[in-house]
MARLO-173216 format. One record per residue: x, y, z of N, C-alpha, C, O in turn; residue in one letter; residue number from 1. Coordinates in Angstrom, 1 decimal. Layout:
<sites>
      n.X      n.Y      n.Z     ca.X     ca.Y     ca.Z      c.X      c.Y      c.Z      o.X      o.Y      o.Z   residu   num
        X        Y        Z        X        Y        Z        X        Y        Z        X        Y        Z        A   NUM
...
</sites>
This chain:
<sites>
      n.X      n.Y      n.Z     ca.X     ca.Y     ca.Z      c.X      c.Y      c.Z      o.X      o.Y      o.Z   residu   num
    119.9    108.9     85.5    119.9    107.8     84.6    118.5    107.2     84.5    118.0    106.8     85.6        M     1
    118.0    107.1     83.3    116.6    106.5     83.2    116.8    105.0     82.6    117.3    104.8     81.6        L     2
    116.3    104.1     83.4    116.3    102.7     83.0    114.9    102.2     82.7    114.1    102.1     83.7        L     3
    114.6    101.8     81.5    113.3    101.3     81.1    113.3     99.8     81.3    114.1     99.1     80.7        K     4
    112.3     99.3     82.0    112.2     97.9     82.2    111.3     97.3     81.1    110.1     97.6     81.0        V     5
    111.9     96.5     80.3    111.2     95.8     79.2    111.6     94.3     79.2    112.3     93.8     80.1        D     6
    111.3     93.6     78.1    111.6     92.2     78.0    113.1     91.9     77.9    113.5     90.8     78.2        N     7
    113.9     92.9     77.5    115.3     92.8     77.3    116.1     93.3     78.5    117.3     93.3     78.5        N     8
    115.4     93.7     79.6    116.0     94.3     80.7    116.8     93.2     81.5    116.3     92.1     81.8        F     9
    118.0     93.5     81.9    118.9     92.5     82.6    118.6     92.6     84.1    119.2     93.4     84.8        D    10
    117.7     91.8     84.6    117.3     91.9     86.0    118.5     91.5     86.9    118.6     92.0     88.0        I    11
    119.2     90.5     86.5    120.3     90.0     87.3    121.4     91.0     87.5    122.3     90.8     88.4        L    12
    121.4     92.1     86.7    122.5     93.1     86.9    122.1     94.0     88.1    123.0     94.8     88.5        S    13
    120.9     93.9     88.6    120.5     94.8     89.7    121.1     94.4     91.0    121.4     93.2     91.2        L    14
    121.3     95.3     91.9    121.8     95.1     93.2    120.8     95.6     94.3    119.7     96.1     93.9        K    15
    121.1     95.4     95.5    120.2     95.9     96.6    120.4     97.4     96.7    121.6     97.9     96.6        K    16
    119.3     98.2     96.9    119.4     99.6     97.1    118.9     99.9     98.5    117.8     99.4     98.9        F    17
    119.6    100.8     99.2    119.2    101.0    100.6    118.2    102.2    100.8    117.6    102.3    101.8        D    18
    118.2    103.1     99.8    117.3    104.2     99.9    116.4    104.3     98.7    116.9    104.8     97.6        R    19
    115.2    103.9     98.8    114.3    103.8     97.7    113.1    104.8     97.8    112.5    104.9     98.9        I    20
    112.8    105.5     96.7    111.6    106.3     96.6    110.7    105.7     95.6    111.0    105.4     94.5        V    21
    109.4    105.5     96.1    108.4    104.9     95.2    107.4    105.9     94.8    106.9    106.6     95.6        S    22
    107.2    106.1     93.5    106.2    107.1     93.0    104.9    106.5     92.6    104.0    107.1     92.0        L    23
    104.7    105.2     93.0    103.4    104.5     92.6    102.9    103.6     93.8    103.7    102.8     94.3        V    24
    101.7    103.7     94.2    101.1    102.9     95.3    101.3    101.4     95.2    101.7    100.8     96.1        P    25
    101.1    100.9     94.0    101.3     99.4     93.8    102.7     99.0     94.0    103.0     97.9     94.6        S    26
    103.7     99.8     93.7    105.1     99.5     93.9    105.4     99.5     95.4    106.1     98.7     95.9        L    27
    104.9    100.5     96.1    105.1    100.7     97.5    104.6     99.5     98.2    105.3     98.9     99.1        T    28
    103.4     99.0     97.9    102.8     97.9     98.6    103.6     96.6     98.3    103.9     95.8     99.3        E    29
    104.1     96.4     97.1    104.8     95.2     96.8    106.2     95.2     97.4    106.6     94.1     97.9        T    30
    106.8     96.3     97.5    108.1     96.4     98.2    108.0     96.0     99.7    108.8     95.3    100.2        I    31
    106.9     96.6    100.3    106.6     96.2    101.7    106.4     94.8    101.9    106.9     94.1    102.8        A    32
    105.6     94.2    101.0    105.3     92.7    101.1    106.5     91.9    100.8    106.6     90.7    101.2        D    33
    107.5     92.5    100.1    108.8     91.8     99.9    109.8     92.0    101.0    111.0     91.8    100.9        L    34
    109.3     92.6    102.1    110.1     92.9    103.3    111.1     93.9    103.1    112.2     93.9    103.7        K    35
    110.8     94.9    102.2    111.7     95.9    101.9    111.3     97.3    102.4    111.8     98.3    102.0        G    36
    110.4     97.3    103.4    109.9     98.6    103.9    111.0     99.4    104.5    110.9    100.6    104.5        A    37
    112.0     98.8    105.1    113.1     99.5    105.7    113.9    100.3    104.7    114.6    101.2    105.1        G    38
    113.8     99.9    103.5    114.6    100.5    102.4    113.8    101.7    101.8    114.4    102.6    101.1        Q    39
    112.5    101.7    102.0    111.7    102.8    101.5    111.9    104.1    102.3    111.8    104.0    103.5        L    40
    112.2    105.2    101.6    112.4    106.4    102.4    111.3    107.5    102.0    111.0    108.4    102.7        V    41
    110.7    107.3    100.8    109.7    108.2    100.3    108.7    107.6     99.5    108.9    106.7     98.7        G    42
    107.4    108.0     99.7    106.2    107.5     99.0    105.3    108.6     98.6    105.5    109.7     99.1        V    43
    104.3    108.4     97.7    103.4    109.4     97.4    102.3    109.5     98.4    102.1    108.6     99.2        T    44
    101.5    110.6     98.3    100.4    110.7     99.2     99.2    109.7     98.9     98.3    109.6     99.7        R    45
     99.3    109.1     97.7     98.3    108.1     97.4     98.7    106.7     97.8     97.9    105.8     97.7        F    46
     99.9    106.5     98.3    100.3    105.2     98.8     99.6    104.9    100.1     99.8    105.7    101.1        C    47
     98.8    103.9    100.2     98.0    103.6    101.4     98.2    102.2    101.9     97.7    101.9    103.0        K    48
     98.9    101.3    101.2     99.1    100.0    101.7    100.6     99.7    101.7    101.3    100.0    100.8        Y    49
    101.0     99.0    102.8    100.3     98.9    104.1    100.3    100.2    104.9    101.2    101.0    104.8        P    50
     99.2    100.5    105.6     99.0    101.8    106.2    100.1    102.2    107.1    100.5    103.4    107.1        P    51
    100.6    101.3    108.0    101.6    101.7    108.9    102.9    102.1    108.3    103.6    103.0    108.7        D    52
    103.2    101.4    107.2    104.5    101.8    106.4    104.3    103.1    105.8    105.2    103.9    105.8        V    53
    103.2    103.3    105.1    103.0    104.6    104.3    103.0    105.8    105.2    103.4    106.9    104.8        C    54
    102.4    105.7    106.4    102.3    106.8    107.3    103.7    107.3    107.8    103.9    108.5    107.9        I    55
    104.6    106.3    108.0    105.9    106.7    108.6    106.9    107.2    107.6    107.9    107.7    107.9        E    56
    106.6    107.0    106.3    107.5    107.5    105.2    107.3    108.9    104.8    106.2    109.4    105.0        K    57
    108.3    109.5    104.2    108.2    110.9    103.8    107.2    111.0    102.6    107.4    110.3    101.6        T    58
    106.3    111.9    102.6    105.3    112.2    101.5    106.0    113.1    100.5    106.3    114.2    100.8        D    59
    106.2    112.5     99.3    106.9    113.3     98.3    106.0    113.9     97.2    106.4    114.2     96.1        I    60
    104.7    113.9     97.6    103.7    114.5     96.7    102.8    113.5     96.0    102.7    112.4     96.4        G    61
    102.2    113.9     94.9    101.3    113.0     94.1    102.1    112.3     93.0    103.3    112.6     92.8        G    62
    101.4    111.3     92.4    102.1    110.6     91.4    102.4    111.4     90.2    103.4    111.1     89.4        T    63
    101.7    112.5     90.0    102.0    113.4     88.8    102.3    114.8     89.3    102.3    115.8     88.5        K    64
    102.6    115.0     90.6    103.0    116.3     91.1    104.0    116.1     92.2    103.7    116.3     93.4        S    65
    105.2    115.8     91.8    106.3    115.4     92.7    106.9    116.6     93.3    107.1    117.7     92.7        I    66
    107.2    116.5     94.6    107.9    117.6     95.3    109.4    117.3     95.3    110.0    116.6     96.1        K    67
    110.1    118.0     94.3    111.5    117.7     94.1    112.4    118.0     95.3    113.4    117.3     95.5        F    68
    112.0    119.1     96.0    112.8    119.5     97.2    112.8    118.4     98.2    113.9    118.2     98.9        N    69
    111.7    117.7     98.4    111.7    116.6     99.4    112.5    115.4     98.9    113.2    114.8     99.7        K    70
    112.4    115.1     97.6    113.2    114.0     97.1    114.7    114.3     97.3    115.5    113.4     97.6        I    71
    115.1    115.5     97.0    116.5    115.9     97.1    117.0    115.8     98.5    118.2    115.4     98.8        N    72
    116.2    116.1     99.5    116.6    115.9    100.9    116.7    114.4    101.3    117.5    114.1    102.1        K    73
    115.9    113.6    100.6    116.0    112.1    100.9    117.2    111.5    100.3    117.7    110.5    100.8        L    74
    117.7    112.1     99.2    118.9    111.6     98.5    118.8    110.1     98.2    119.6    109.3     98.7        N    75
    117.8    109.7     97.5    117.6    108.2     97.2    118.7    107.6     96.3    119.3    108.3     95.5        P    76
    118.9    106.3     96.5    119.7    105.5     95.6    119.0    105.2     94.3    119.7    105.1     93.2        D    77
    117.7    105.1     94.4    116.9    104.7     93.2    115.5    105.2     93.4    115.0    105.3     94.5        I    78
    114.9    105.6     92.3    113.5    106.0     92.2    112.7    105.1     91.3    113.2    104.8     90.2        I    79
    111.5    104.7     91.8    110.7    103.7     91.0    109.5    104.4     90.5    108.8    105.1     91.2        L    80
    109.2    104.3     89.2    108.1    104.9     88.5    107.4    104.0     87.5    108.0    103.0     87.1        A    81
    106.2    104.4     87.1    105.5    103.6     86.1    105.1    104.6     85.0    104.5    105.7     85.3        V    82
    105.3    104.2     83.7    105.0    105.1     82.6    103.6    105.7     82.6    103.4    106.9     82.4        K    83
    102.6    104.9     82.9    101.2    105.3     82.8    100.8    106.2     84.0    100.0    107.1     83.8        E    84
    101.5    106.0     85.1    101.0    106.7     86.3    101.7    108.0     86.7    101.2    108.8     87.4        E    85
    102.9    108.1     86.1    103.7    109.3     86.5    103.9    110.3     85.3    103.7    109.9     84.1        N    86
    104.3    111.5     85.6    104.4    112.5     84.6    105.8    112.4     83.9    106.8    112.4     84.5        N    87
    105.7    112.3     82.6    106.9    112.1     81.8    108.0    113.2     82.0    109.2    112.8     82.2        R    88
    107.6    114.4     82.0    108.6    115.5     82.2    109.2    115.4     83.6    110.4    115.7     83.7        K    89
    108.5    115.1     84.6    109.0    114.9     86.0    110.0    113.8     86.0    111.0    113.9     86.7        E    90
    109.7    112.7     85.4    110.5    111.5     85.4    111.9    111.8     84.7    112.9    111.5     85.2        I    91
    111.8    112.5     83.6    113.0    112.9     82.9    113.9    113.8     83.7    115.1    113.7     83.8        I    92
    113.2    114.7     84.4    113.9    115.7     85.3    114.6    114.9     86.4    115.8    115.2     86.7        A    93
    113.9    114.0     87.0    114.5    113.2     88.1    115.7    112.4     87.6    116.7    112.2     88.3        L    94
    115.6    111.9     86.4    116.6    111.0     85.9    117.9    111.7     85.6    119.0    111.1     85.4        S    95
    117.9    113.0     85.6    119.1    113.8     85.4    120.0    113.8     86.6    121.2    114.0     86.5        E    96
    119.4    113.5     87.8    120.2    113.5     89.0    120.2    112.1     89.8    121.0    111.9     90.6        N    97
    119.2    111.3     89.4    119.0    110.0     90.1    118.8    108.9     89.1    118.5    109.1     88.0        Y    98
    119.1    107.7     89.6    118.8    106.5     88.9    117.3    106.2     89.0    116.7    106.1     90.1        K    99
    116.6    106.2     87.9    115.1    106.0     87.8    114.8    104.7     87.1    115.2    104.5     85.9        V   100
    114.1    103.8     87.7    113.6    102.6     87.0    112.2    102.8     86.6    111.3    103.1     87.4        L   101
    111.9    102.7     85.3    110.6    103.0     84.7    109.9    101.8     84.2    110.4    101.1     83.3        L   102
    108.8    101.4     84.8    108.0    100.2     84.4    106.9    100.7     83.4    106.4    101.8     83.5        F   103
    106.6     99.7     82.5    105.4    100.0     81.7    104.5     98.7     81.8    104.8     97.7     81.3        D   104
    103.4     98.8     82.6    102.6     97.7     83.0    101.4     97.6     82.2    100.5     98.4     82.3        I   105
    101.3     96.6     81.3    100.1     96.4     80.4     99.6     95.0     80.5     98.5     94.7     80.0        L   106
    100.3     94.1     81.2     99.9     92.7     81.2    100.3     92.0     82.5    101.2     92.6     83.2        S   107
     99.8     90.8     82.7    100.2     90.1     83.9    101.7     89.7     83.7    102.4     89.6     84.7        L   108
    102.2     89.5     82.5    103.6     89.2     82.3    104.5     90.4     82.7    105.5     90.2     83.3        K   109
    104.0     91.6     82.5    104.8     92.8     82.9    104.8     92.9     84.4    105.8     93.3     85.0        D   110
    103.7     92.5     85.1    103.7     92.5     86.5    104.7     91.5     87.1    105.4     91.8     88.1        V   111
    104.8     90.3     86.5    105.7     89.3     87.0    107.2     89.8     86.8    108.0     89.6     87.7        I   112
    107.4     90.5     85.7    108.8     91.1     85.6    109.0     92.2     86.6    110.1     92.2     87.2        T   113
    108.0     93.0     86.9    108.1     94.0     87.9    108.5     93.4     89.3    109.3     93.9     90.0        M   114
    107.8     92.4     89.7    108.0     91.7     91.0    109.4     91.2     91.0    110.1     91.3     92.1        I   115
    109.9     90.6     90.0    111.3     90.1     89.9    112.3     91.2     90.1    113.2     91.0     90.9        K   116
    112.0     92.3     89.5    112.9     93.5     89.6    112.9     94.0     91.1    114.0     94.2     91.6        V   117
    111.7     94.1     91.6    111.6     94.6     93.0    112.3     93.6     94.0    112.9     94.1     95.0        L   118
    112.2     92.3     93.7    112.8     91.4     94.5    114.3     91.5     94.6    114.9     91.3     95.6        G   119
    114.9     91.9     93.4    116.3     92.1     93.3    116.7     93.3     94.1    117.7     93.3     94.9        R   120
    116.0     94.4     94.0    116.5     95.7     94.6    116.3     95.7     96.1    116.9     96.5     96.8        I   121
    115.4     94.8     96.6    115.3     94.7     98.1    116.0     93.5     98.6    115.9     93.2     99.8        V   122
    116.7     92.8     97.8    117.5     91.6     98.1    116.6     90.5     98.7    116.9     89.9     99.7        D   123
    115.5     90.3     98.0    114.6     89.2     98.4    114.0     88.5     97.2    112.8     88.4     97.0        N   124
    114.9     88.0     96.3    114.5     87.4     95.1    113.7     86.1     95.3    112.8     85.8     94.6        Y   125
    114.0     85.4     96.4    113.3     84.2     96.7    111.9     84.5     97.1    110.9     83.8     96.7        G   126
    111.7     85.6     97.8    110.3     86.0     98.2    109.5     86.4     96.9    108.3     86.1     96.8        G   127
    110.2     87.1     96.0    109.5     87.5     94.8    109.1     86.2     94.0    108.0     86.2     93.4        A   128
    109.9     85.2     93.9    109.6     84.0     93.2    108.3     83.3     93.8    107.5     82.8     93.1        E   129
    108.3     83.3     95.1    107.1     82.7     95.8    105.8     83.5     95.5    104.8     82.9     95.3        Q   130
    105.9     84.8     95.5    104.7     85.6     95.1    104.3     85.3     93.7    103.1     85.2     93.4        I   131
    105.2     85.2     92.8    104.9     84.9     91.4    104.3     83.6     91.2    103.3     83.5     90.5        I   132
    104.7     82.6     92.0    104.1     81.3     91.9    102.6     81.3     92.4    101.7     80.7     91.8        K   133
    102.4     82.1     93.4    101.0     82.3     93.9    100.1     83.0     92.9     99.0     82.5     92.6        K   134
    100.7     84.0     92.3     99.9     84.8     91.3     99.6     83.9     90.1     98.4     83.8     89.7        L   135
    100.6     83.1     89.6    100.3     82.3     88.4     99.3     81.2     88.8     98.4     80.9     87.9        N   136
     99.4     80.6     90.0     98.4     79.6     90.4     97.0     80.2     90.4     96.0     79.6     89.9        R   137
     96.8     81.3     91.1     95.5     81.9     91.2     94.9     82.3     89.9     93.7     82.1     89.7        K   138
     95.7     82.9     89.0     95.1     83.3     87.7     94.9     82.2     86.8     94.1     82.3     85.8        F   139
     95.6     81.0     87.0     95.4     79.9     86.1     94.0     79.3     86.3     93.6     78.6     85.4        S   140
     93.4     79.6     87.4     92.0     79.0     87.6     90.9     79.8     87.0     89.8     79.4     87.0        Y   141
     91.3     81.0     86.4     90.3     81.8     85.8     90.2     81.5     84.3     91.3     81.5     83.6        L   142
     89.1     81.2     83.8     88.9     80.8     82.4     88.3     82.0     81.7     87.3     82.7     82.2        H   143
     88.8     82.3     80.5     88.3     83.4     79.7     87.6     83.0     78.4     87.6     83.8     77.4        T   144
     87.1     81.8     78.3     86.5     81.3     77.1     85.2     82.1     76.7     85.0     82.4     75.6        A   145
     84.4     82.3     77.7     83.1     83.0     77.5     83.2     84.4     78.0     83.3     84.6     79.3        T   146
     83.1     85.4     77.2     83.2     86.8     77.6     82.0     87.6     77.2     81.4     87.4     76.1        L   147
     81.6     88.5     78.1     80.5     89.4     77.8     81.1     90.8     77.4     82.0     91.3     78.1        N   148
     80.6     91.4     76.4     81.1     92.7     75.9     80.8     93.8     77.0     79.8     93.8     77.6        S   149
     81.8     94.7     77.2     81.7     95.6     78.2     82.5     96.9     78.0     83.4     96.9     77.2        A   150
     82.0     98.0     78.7     82.8     99.2     78.7     83.1     99.4     80.2     82.3     99.3     81.1        I   151
     84.4     99.8     80.5     84.9    100.0     81.8     85.1    101.5     82.0     86.1    102.1     81.5        Y   152
     84.2    102.2     82.7     84.3    103.7     82.9     85.2    104.0     84.0     85.1    103.4     85.1        L   153
     86.1    105.0     83.8     87.0    105.5     84.8     86.7    107.0     85.2     87.3    107.5     86.2        I   154
     85.9    107.7     84.4     85.7    109.1     84.7     84.3    109.5     84.1     83.7    108.9     83.2        W   155
     83.8    110.6     84.7     82.6    111.2     84.3     82.8    112.7     84.0     83.6    113.4     84.6        K   156
     82.1    113.2     83.0     82.2    114.6     82.5     83.6    115.0     82.2     84.2    115.8     82.9        T   157
     84.1    114.5     81.0     83.4    113.6     80.1     83.5    112.1     80.5     84.4    111.8     81.3        P   158
     82.6    111.3     79.9     82.8    109.9     80.2     84.2    109.4     79.6     84.5    109.8     78.4        W   159
     84.9    108.7     80.4     86.2    108.2     79.9     86.3    106.7     80.3     85.8    106.3     81.3        M   160
     86.9    105.9     79.4     86.9    104.5     79.6     88.4    103.9     79.5     89.2    104.6     78.9        A   161
     88.6    102.8     80.1     89.9    102.1     79.8     89.8    101.3     78.5     88.8    100.5     78.3        A   162
     90.7    101.6     77.6     90.7    100.9     76.3     91.6     99.6     76.3     92.1     99.2     77.3        G   163
     91.7     99.0     75.1     92.4     97.8     75.0     93.9     97.9     75.3     94.5     96.9     75.6        K   164
     94.4     99.1     75.2     95.9     99.3     75.4     96.1     99.7     76.8     96.9    100.6     77.1        K   165
     95.5     99.0     77.8     95.6     99.3     79.2     95.8     98.0     80.0     95.3     97.0     79.5        S   166
     96.3     98.1     81.2     96.4     96.9     82.0     95.0     96.5     82.4     94.8     95.3     82.6        F   167
     94.1     97.4     82.6     92.7     97.1     83.0     92.1     96.1     82.0     91.3     95.3     82.3        I   168
     92.4     96.3     80.7     91.9     95.5     79.6     92.1     94.0     79.9     91.3     93.2     79.7        N   169
     93.4     93.7     80.3     93.7     92.3     80.6     92.9     91.8     81.8     92.5     90.6     81.8        E   170
     92.8     92.6     82.8     92.1     92.2     84.0     90.6     92.0     83.7     89.9     91.1     84.3        M   171
     90.0     92.8     82.7     88.6     92.6     82.3     88.4     91.2     81.7     87.4     90.6     82.0        M   172
     89.4     90.7     81.0     89.3     89.4     80.4     89.2     88.3     81.5     88.5     87.4     81.4        R   173
     90.1     88.5     82.4     90.1     87.5     83.5     88.8     87.5     84.3     88.4     86.5     84.9        Y   174
     88.1     88.7     84.3     86.9     88.8     85.0     85.7     88.4     84.2     84.5     88.4     84.6        A   175
     86.0     88.1     82.9     84.9     87.6     82.0     84.3     88.6     81.1     83.2     88.4     80.6        G   176
     85.1     89.7     80.8     84.5     90.7     79.9     85.4     91.0     78.7     86.6     90.9     78.8        F   177
     84.8     91.3     77.6     85.5     91.6     76.4     85.4     93.1     76.2     84.3     93.7     76.1        E   178
     86.5     93.8     76.3     86.5     95.3     76.2     86.2     95.7     74.8     86.9     95.2     73.9        N   179
     85.3     96.6     74.6     84.9     97.0     73.2     85.5     98.4     72.9     85.3     98.9     71.8        I   180
     86.3     99.0     73.8     86.9    100.3     73.6     88.3    100.2     73.1     89.1     99.5     73.8        I   181
     88.7    100.9     72.1     90.0    100.9     71.6     90.9    102.0     72.3     90.3    102.8     73.1        Q   182
     92.2    102.0     72.0     93.0    103.0     72.6     93.4    102.7     74.1     93.3    101.6     74.5        G   183
     93.8    103.8     74.8     94.3    103.6     76.2     93.2    104.1     77.2     92.6    103.3     77.9        R   184
     93.0    105.4     77.2     91.9    105.9     78.0     91.1    107.0     77.3     91.2    108.2     77.6        Y   185
     90.4    106.6     76.3     89.7    107.6     75.5     88.4    108.1     76.1     87.8    107.5     77.0        P   186
     87.9    109.3     75.6     86.6    109.7     75.9     85.6    108.8     75.1     85.9    108.4     74.0        E   187
     84.4    108.6     75.7     83.4    107.8     75.0     82.1    108.5     74.9     81.8    109.4     75.7        V   188
     81.4    108.3     73.8     80.1    108.9     73.5     79.0    107.9     73.5     79.2    106.7     73.6        E   189
     77.8    108.4     73.3     76.6    107.5     73.3     76.7    106.3     72.4     76.4    105.2     72.7        N   190
     77.3    106.6     71.2     77.4    105.5     70.2     78.3    104.4     70.7     78.1    103.2     70.3        N   191
     79.3    104.7     71.5     80.2    103.7     72.0     79.5    102.7     72.9     80.1    101.6     73.1        D   192
     78.4    103.0     73.5     77.7    102.1     74.4     76.9    101.1     73.7     76.4    100.1     74.4        F   193
     76.6    101.2     72.5     75.6    100.4     71.8     75.9     98.9     71.8     75.0     98.1     72.0        K   194
     77.2     98.6     71.6     77.6     97.2     71.5     78.0     96.5     72.9     78.5     95.4     72.9        N   195
     77.8     97.2     74.0     78.2     96.7     75.3     77.0     96.0     76.0     75.9     96.6     76.0        A   196
     77.2     94.8     76.5     76.2     94.2     77.3     76.3     94.7     78.7     75.3     94.9     79.4        E   197
     77.5     95.0     79.2     77.7     95.5     80.5     78.4     96.9     80.5     79.3     97.2     79.7        F   198
     78.1     97.7     81.5     78.8     99.0     81.8     79.4     98.8     83.2     78.6     98.7     84.2        I   199
     80.7     98.8     83.3     81.4     98.7     84.6     81.8    100.0     85.1     82.5    100.8     84.4        L   200
     81.4    100.4     86.3     81.7    101.6     86.9     82.8    101.4     87.9     82.5    100.8     89.0        L   201
     84.0    101.9     87.7     85.1    101.7     88.6     85.0    102.6     89.8     84.5    103.8     89.8        S   202
     85.4    102.1     91.0     85.4    102.9     92.2     86.5    104.0     92.2     86.5    104.8     93.1        S   203
     87.5    103.9     91.3     88.5    104.8     91.2     89.0    104.9     89.7     88.9    103.9     89.0        E   204
     89.6    106.0     89.3     89.9    107.2     90.0     88.7    108.1     90.3     88.6    108.9     91.3        P   205
     87.6    108.0     89.4     86.4    108.7     89.8     85.5    107.8     90.7     85.4    106.6     90.4        F   206
     85.0    108.3     91.8     84.3    107.5     92.8     82.8    107.3     92.3     81.9    107.8     92.9        P   207
     82.6    106.4     91.3     81.3    106.1     90.9     80.5    105.4     92.1     81.1    104.7     92.9        F   208
     79.2    105.8     92.2     78.4    105.2     93.2     77.0    104.9     92.7     76.8    104.9     91.4        N   209
     76.0    104.6     93.5     74.7    104.1     93.1     74.0    105.2     92.3     73.2    104.9     91.4        E   210
     74.2    106.5     92.6     73.6    107.6     91.9     74.0    107.5     90.4     73.1    107.6     89.5        K   211
     75.3    107.3     90.1     75.7    107.2     88.7     75.2    105.9     88.1     74.9    105.8     86.9        H   212
     75.1    104.8     88.9     74.6    103.5     88.4     73.2    103.7     87.9     72.8    103.2     86.8        Q   213
     72.4    104.4     88.7     71.0    104.6     88.4     70.8    105.5     87.1     70.0    105.3     86.3        N   214
     71.7    106.5     87.1     71.7    107.4     85.9     72.0    106.7     84.6     71.3    106.9     83.6        E   215
     73.0    105.8     84.6     73.3    105.0     83.4     72.2    104.0     83.1     72.0    103.7     81.9        L   216
     71.6    103.5     84.1     70.5    102.5     83.9     69.3    103.2     83.2     68.7    102.6     82.3        R   217
     69.1    104.5     83.5     68.1    105.2     82.9     68.4    105.6     81.4     67.6    105.5     80.5        S   218
     69.7    105.9     81.2     70.1    106.2     79.9     70.2    105.0     79.0     69.9    105.1     77.8        L   219
     70.6    103.9     79.5     70.8    102.6     78.8     70.1    101.5     79.4     70.7    100.6     80.0        Y   220
     68.7    101.4     79.4     67.9    100.4     80.1     68.2     99.0     79.6     67.9     98.0     80.4        P   221
     68.8     98.8     78.5     69.1     97.4     78.0     70.4     96.9     78.4     70.8     95.8     78.1        D   222
     71.2     97.8     79.2     72.5     97.4     79.6     72.5     97.0     81.1     71.7     97.5     81.9        K   223
     73.4     96.1     81.5     73.6     95.8     82.9     74.7     96.7     83.4     75.9     96.6     82.9        K   224
     74.4     97.5     84.4     75.4     98.4     85.0     75.8     98.0     86.4     74.9     97.9     87.3        V   225
     77.1     97.7     86.6     77.6     97.3     87.9     78.7     98.1     88.3     79.6     98.6     87.5        I   226
     78.8     98.4     89.6     79.9     99.1     90.2     81.0     98.0     90.6     80.7     97.0     91.2        I   227
     82.2     98.3     90.2     83.3     97.3     90.5     84.4     98.0     91.3     84.6     99.2     91.3        V   228
     85.2     97.2     92.0     86.3     97.6     92.8     87.5     98.0     91.9     88.1     97.0     91.4        D   229
     87.8     99.2     91.7     88.8     99.6     90.8     90.2     99.1     91.2     91.0     98.9     90.3        G   230
     90.5     98.9     92.5     91.7     98.4     92.9     92.0     97.0     92.3     93.1     96.6     92.0        E   231
     90.9     96.2     92.2     91.1     94.8     91.7     91.5     94.8     90.2     92.1     93.8     89.7        M   232
     91.1     95.8     89.5     91.3     95.9     88.0     92.6     96.7     87.7     93.2     96.4     86.6        F   233
     93.0     97.6     88.5     94.1     98.5     88.1     95.3     98.5     89.0     96.4     99.0     88.5        S   234
     95.3     97.9     90.2     96.5     97.8     91.0     97.2     96.5     90.6     96.6     95.5     90.3        W   235
     98.5     96.6     90.6     99.3     95.4     90.2    100.2     95.0     91.3    100.1     95.5     92.5        Y   236
    101.2     94.1     91.1    102.1     93.7     92.2    101.3     92.7     93.1    100.4     92.0     92.7        G   237
    101.7     92.8     94.4    101.1     91.8     95.3     99.6     92.1     95.6     98.8     91.2     96.0        T   238
     99.1     93.3     95.3     97.7     93.5     95.4     96.8     92.6     94.5     95.7     92.3     94.8        H   239
     97.4     92.2     93.4     96.7     91.3     92.5     96.4     89.9     93.0     95.6     89.2     92.5        L   240
     97.0     89.6     94.2     96.7     88.3     94.8     95.3     88.2     95.2     94.7     87.1     95.3        L   241
     94.6     89.4     95.4     93.2     89.4     95.9     92.3     89.4     94.7     91.1     89.1     94.9        K   242
     92.8     89.7     93.5     91.9     89.9     92.3     91.2     88.6     91.8     90.0     88.7     91.6        A   243
     91.8     87.5     91.7     91.1     86.3     91.2     89.9     85.9     91.9     88.8     85.6     91.3        P   244
     89.9     86.0     93.2     88.7     85.6     94.0     87.6     86.7     93.8     86.4     86.3     93.7        D   245
     88.0     87.9     93.6     87.0     89.0     93.4     86.4     88.8     92.0     85.2     88.9     91.8        Y   246
     87.2     88.4     91.0     86.7     88.2     89.6     85.8     87.0     89.6     84.8     87.0     88.9        F   247
     86.1     86.0     90.4     85.2     84.8     90.5     83.8     85.3     91.1     82.8     84.8     90.6        K   248
     83.8     86.2     92.1     82.6     86.6     92.7     81.7     87.4     91.7     80.5     87.3     91.7        S   249
     82.4     88.2     90.8     81.7     88.9     89.8     81.0     88.0     88.8     79.9     88.2     88.4        I   250
     81.8     86.9     88.4     81.2     85.9     87.5     80.0     85.2     88.1     79.0     85.0     87.4        K   251
     80.1     84.9     89.4     79.0     84.2     90.0     77.8     85.1     90.1     76.6     84.7     89.8        R   252
     78.0     86.4     90.4     76.9     87.4     90.5     76.3     87.6     89.2     75.0     87.7     89.1        S   253
     77.1     87.6     88.1     76.5     87.8     86.7     75.7     86.6     86.3     74.7     86.8     85.7        R   254
     76.0     85.4     86.7     75.3     84.2     86.4     73.9     84.2     87.1     73.0     83.6     86.6        L   255
     73.9     84.8     88.3     72.7     84.8     89.1     71.7     85.9     88.7     70.6     85.9     89.2        N   256
     72.1     86.8     87.9     71.3     88.0     87.5     70.7     87.8     86.1     70.0     88.7     85.7        N   257
</sites>
């Protein structure tokens, strides 16, 4: 059974699940922070927070390359997935035998809904509410009145960027940037860089470093090219509690340069 979590989803209908498989690192971390680590039986090889929890759980493969035989052995009560991060065909296949909760995370509002849902399935709704209060408070201090135009690169050869129809787009605004790229994750060409004041190089999924920074500075000497922590822009759930302070540091650095 495939259950899509949207604005009409009945969160209160959910119960506690004792055997959970998480197919997304951000979900794994949030469940652990909600004191639900004991209910997690399987995680992906990309799940790394918290380290001790992820090491002891069964590795069920990658976010887009699931090992079905391992999941079948775990016999989970529920599987957690995200539309953007997981393979559609694999999710549909899993939903034929298991209950699958599918999130679509594009905004901070979606993250809050996700935390509420996870709070229900680990039987810690009070803890979820406390995390949500912290998130709302931290993000309320970020002002988005003055924005610098920017491109947020996630891949090289070809150049690919996060577009306006992505969760990263909303985080860019909180960090003080106006995304000039349309779509979700399109390829970008030389022309696309013209109207950007800043080029942001994410540390993931492509590991941009100083070599790429210098390369882009040579190609576009009139642009400011900075390397940013991809986790702060693309991870959701409890990981986002670290993002506002990081965004503030970016703003301070930009003002000083």
